[in-house]
N, C-alpha and C positions, 0 to 999 in steps of 0.2 A: 411389223412396222413400228418405228418409234421415232420420237423426237428425243433430243438429248435428255429432256427432263421427265418424260413419261413414256410408257410402253403401251402398245395397243395389241390386244389379243382377241381372237374370235372363238366363240364357243357355241354349242347348241344346247339349249335348255328345254326340257320337256314340260309342257303344261299339264294340269291334272287330267285333261281329257285327251292326252296323247299328241297334241299339236307340238311340233318341233320349232323352236324359236331361235332364229339366228341372232346372237348376242355379241356385242363388242364391249370389252372392258378396257378402260383407260386407267392405267395404274401409274401413280407418281413414282419417280425414282426414289424419292425420300418421302415416306408416308408421314406427313406432318400432322395428320389428324387420324390417328390409328384406328379409332373405333367407329367411325361413321362412314358409310358408303352412300352414294347417291344414285338413284335409278331415275332415268329420264324417259318420259312417255311421249311418243311423237304425235303430230297432228293427224287428222282424219284419213284413215287408210283409203277410203273410197274417193277422196279428192287428191290422191297421190302422195299422202303423207308417208314418210319412212324415216328410219333412224339416222340416215345421212344428214337430215335437216338439223339434228341436235349435236353433230360432231363438234362444231365450234364451241358450244357451251361445255360439252363433256371434256374436251381437251383443255379448255381454260380452267375448269375445276381441278383437273388432274395436275396442271401446272402449279396450282395453289395447294397441292398436297392431299387432294381428296380422290379416292378411288371412285370412278363413275362408270355407270353402265348404260348403254343404249341398246335397243333391240327392235327388230321388225316384228310388229304384231302379226297375228295369224293372217295368212294369205298375202303378205307383203314380202317382196324380195325373195329370199331363199327360205322364208318361214313357210311351213305347211299350213293346211287348213284354209278356211275362207273367212274374209272379213264380214262382220255383221253391220247392219245399218245403224243400230242404236248403241253399239259399243258394249253390250253386256257380256258377250262371249270373251271380249278382250280383257275384261277385268281379271279373268283367270290367268291371262298371260302376264299381267302386272304382278299378281300374287306369286306366280311361279318364279319370275325373274328376281323379285325382291328376296324371296326365301332362299333361292339358289345363291345369290350374291352374298347374303348374310352368312349362310352355312359354309360355302366353299372358301370364302376369304376371311372367315372369322370376324365379321363386322357386326357387332351386337346392335348397332343403331343404323337405321336407314332413313334417308330423307327422300320423299317422292316428289318429283317435279313433272308436271304435265303441261304440254304446250297445245293451245287451241283445243281441238276435240280430245286431245290426250289428257286435258285437265279434268273433264268429267269422268273419264275412264279411270284415271289415277285416283280421283276423289272417292270413287266407289270402292276402291281397294284398300284405302287407308285403314279402316277399322277391321279389315279382314287379316291384317298382318301385324302381329304383336310388336315386331322389331321397328316398325315405322314410328318415328318420333316427331315428324313434322311434314308439312305439305306446302308446296309452292305451285301456284297456278300462273301460267303466262297466257293471258288472253282467254280466260274461261268464257265460252259462248253462252251467256245467261239470257240473251235476248229472246224475244217471242218466237221468231221463226226457227232459230236453232233449238228452242225448247221442244219443238215437235219431235225432234230426234233425241235430244239429250235431257229432257225435262225430268225424267225419272231418276237421273243421277243426282240431281241437286240436293235432295233431302239428306242423302248419306253423308256428304261432306259438310253440309251446314250443321248437322247434328253431332258431328264428331267433336270430341273435346280436345283433340290434338291441335297444337298451334298451326296456324294457316297464314300464308302470305299470298295475296292476290295482286299480281302485276298486270296493268292494262294501259293501253294507249287511250287518250281521251277522245280520239277520233275512231275508235273501234267500230266497224260497221255492223257487228253482230250484237254488241251490248253497249248501251249508253252508260255514262257515269252514274246517272240516276238509277238505272236498272240494277247496276252493280251494288250501289249503296242500299237500295231497297232489299235486295236478296241478303246482303250481309248483316242487315239489321237483326235478323232472326238467328244468326249463327251462334253456336255454342263455343266456349273456350276462347283462346286468344286469337284475335283476327287482325291482321294488318293489311293495309292496301298501299300500293305504290302506283301512282298515276304518272304516265309519261306524256307530257303535254304535246298535243298536236299530232300524235302518231297513230296511224291506222293499224288494223289487225294484222294484215299480211306483211306490212312494213316492219312491225316489231318482231315478226318471226324470222326476218331476214338476217344475214350475217352482220350487218352494220350495228345491230343491237346486242350481239353475243357478249361482248365485253361487259356491257352494262348489266346484262342478266347475271353473269358470273359474279359480279360485284354485289348485286342485290342478294343473291343466294348465299354468298359467304357471310354477309352481314346478318342475314336471318339465322344462319347456323350458329353464329356466336350467341344468339339469344336462347338457344334450345337447352 
């Protein structure tokens, strides 16, 4: 399948524990940014998250010259295996797809983007992958209830020295602006936040905000 300005191909990538991950690569017709690829990590599998939710952002990035990959984490869609409750098994999936994209398409730099529960999972993978040069979170669930599931992921991304951008709606039901700021106070390295006024968690995940996410990601890449 293709748009005039990018092509879409499907692949199967194997995780270190043998799980087969259905992966889609959005390739620009003209690779404007030859050495950087983007891997996007979808929202919580158990609540129906899948790579289809990230198609708008991935295609938008490809139209701007960036090779982008989405994938179904274990147990989602045509990917094998079973989803985990806390997202630790899925970290292996992120590592596998990043390394595969970098090696297969000769992309020495990878930007990791995680949406919702995909953000803690991607965050835990950042320092396990040498090629990852930066991290973008869209609606990281830092709040107290979400922390029961994802709390053990927080430390890994906060301690990483790699540049980080946290995008969040000010009406996010999982994390308040205050909770976000408190968490990021302790973060290492360069940390940027971008707050979208009056927007809720699931609203920001919707297609209406895809273009804005693409724009923010591209601006962040320019600083890496």
